[in-house]
N, C-alpha and C positions, 0 to 999 in steps of 0.2 A: 488791308494787305489782301493782295487774289492769293487764294489758292488752288493746290491741285485740279479742281475743278472750276476754275477760271473764276466768275464772279460769284458763283452759289455755291454755300456750304449746305451739306447733307448732313441729315441726323436720321442716325435707324434706330428705331425703337422695335426688339423683340420681346417675346414673353409667350407663356401658354394661352390657351384659347380660353379667352372671356378673362383676362388680367387687366383688362382695362385701354389695350394700346390705340384702338382706335377712338376713343375718348378723349385720352390725353391729346393724340395727334390735331384734332377737331378743335380741343379747348386752345393749344399752340399757337394755331393760324390764327383762332379767333383773336386771342391775346396780344400776338405778334400784330397783325393791322392795328390794334387799337394802339400800339405801344409805339410803333413804329418812328412816330415823329419825335420820339425823346434822344434819339441815336442818330447822328446825319450819314451815318456810313450803311444804312440799311434804307432800301424801298419795298414796297409794298406787293413786292411780288413773293409768293409765298405757297404752294402749293404740296401735293400729295401723292405718291402711291404706296398701292397695297397689293401685298405678295399673293393675297386669296384669291386674285381675279385672274390668277395663273393657273389654274389648276387644270390636269391633264387627264381628263377621265380617262381615255383610252387605258391610262398604265394604271389609275385607279380601279378599272375594272379587272381588270388583270392580276393584283394583288389582293388577293382572297385570304382573310383570315375567319376561323374555326374557334369559336369562345369554348368554354368548360360546359355552357349550356345549349352546346349542339348548335349555336346557331352559324351562318356563315355570313361576315359582310366585307364589304368593299374598305379598303383602307386607304384612307383621306390624310392619314398622320405623316407618311412617309415621306423623302425628299421626291422619291421618283414620281411622287403626285402634284407635281407642277413643273411648269413651262420655265426652266429656269434661262435659256436662253432668250428666249424672250421677255422675259421678266428684265434680265439684263440688257438687251437693246432698247427695251421702252426707257430704262433709266438715264441712258446714255443718248438717247434721243432729248428727253427732256431738260437734261443738262445743258446740252446744244440749243434748245427752243428759247431758255429761261437766258440763259447767257447771250445771246442776240438779243432776246426783249431789254435786257436791262442795259445793253452798253446802246440800242440803239433810243432808248427812250429814258434814260435815266443818267447814264455817264458812266466811265470806265471807273469811276471811284466808290460805286454803291453795291450792295450785295443784297442776295434774294436767299431764300431758304425754301431746301427742300426734303420733305420728309417723308421717308421711306418702312413701311411697318410691315410685321408678318411674325406668322409662328416660328417660322424655322431660319428667320431671317438672318443670322450669324452663322447658321450650322455649316461646318468644314464638309460634313457628310454630302452636302448639294453639291461639292466641287468635281463629282466624277457623272455627274447630269449633263453639263454643261462645259462650255470649250475656254472660256475668259477666265479659267478657273485662278489665274495668279493674279488676278486683277482685284477679282471682284470682295472679298472683303478688306480691302485696303481703299475702297470710293469712299468707306465714310469718313468725315471729318467729327462724328459727336457719335459714340457709343449708347443706347440707352437698353435696358435691359430692364423687366416689369417681374419681382418673383411672388408667386401667387399659390397658398398653401392648399392641398388637390381637395380637401373638404370645400371650403369656399369658390375655388375654380368650379369644381362638379356643379354646386348650386346653384351658379349664376347661370352655367350653359344649359342647367334644367328648366332655368327660368325663361329661358330667348330659344336657341334653335337648340330643341330637346334631342338628345337619343337615347338608345336602350343604353340600362345600366351596363349590361356585359360588355358592352360596347367601348361605355369610357373606361369602366375599370381595367379591362383585359387588353383595349387597343389602343383609343385615345392616348390614357396617361400614361402607359410604360411604353408607348413609340415615341412620345413627347420626353423622356427621362432618357431613351435610348438615343435619341439624336441632338440632343442636347445636350447634356451632363458636360462634353467637351467643351463646352465654353467656359466650365471655372479654368482649364487651362490656356483658353485664347485671350481671357482678357485679362489673366495674368502676363504672357506675353505683352498684349498692348501696353500694358500697365509700365511695363520696364519699358517700353519703345517709347513713353511719354503720349500714348495717345489720349484721347477725352472719353472717360466713361464713366458710367455713372449708374448703379444696381439699386431699384427701387424696391422697399417691401410694399406691395400692394396691396397685403392685410391690414396694414394700420389706416386708418380714416381719415386720410389727407382732403382738403376741400382742392375740388381738381382745377380750379382758378391756382390756388396757391402753388398747386404742383407745376403748371405752366410757365409762372412768372418766375418758379425758382429754377425754371430749365431757361428761362428766357435769359436771368440776369447770369447765368454759368456761359449762356452763346456770348454776353457782352450786349445782349441787346439793351438790357436794363444796367444802369452801373449801380445804382443807390437802389437801400430800401423802402425809401421814401418814410420813414420812420414807422412803417408797417409791423409790428412785433410778429403778426402773426406769421407773415409772409418770412420771414427772418427766423421764425423758430424752423417753420417747413424747410424752407432752403437750407439751414445747419442738420436738420436730423436727414434728410436724402444726402445731402453732401456729407457726409461720414468719411473718417477714415478707411482708406482702401482696405484695410485688413476685416475690417466689420461687413462691409462689402461682401467681401469672397465667402466672409465666414458665412451670411445670409444666404449666397447662393448656392454654397456646399450642404446647406440643411436645405433648402427647396431641393435638390437633386437627392438625396439619403432617401 
């Protein structure tokens, strides 16, 4: 079936810094390429776009916050820190390019996948920064959000791209809460309108391969569990009742 984006299925993956968005994106692409032969509807076109490649450094340099320790930092966490119009144009161009590639090389009945990930990916706050505000949040076919507790998120961040403690505690995490709490109402609205949404508990120790396979089954790339009990358990845990997922989201933002 051809969707609103032609032959391209768009998956959005959101979540706080270091929740595992990029890792999951890479694994999804790898497992998709490995498994497309199981479903004749799909071709081997699968790629990604990352929101954090669109930072607006001029806006960041103007948005300064002073912490209680007396340190002043540039704010990289608010919606104005990103070139949203450039991001959206890139998405639209990529959809066009992928559709042309699929139609020219695979035929009109094949599908490809575009994965878009970012820390403010679903934030309605960003709408004020871009022209195409009536289209953006509706472009996704599947919405994935990864919840991660502040303590574990901070621990992971400090092991990778380390920031000052007061920047994390007084800017990075509070800005995440400020601009993403609205996801609760957004996802409830999308669910009521029969959109495809899953909220994943990033604090649980899922194998990344099993997470990716579970999502590919959700996308119908994989049609069965192939008698893999571990994969089936992961799938059932991730795709629990929507009310449970919303409770997880509410806990995440509390």
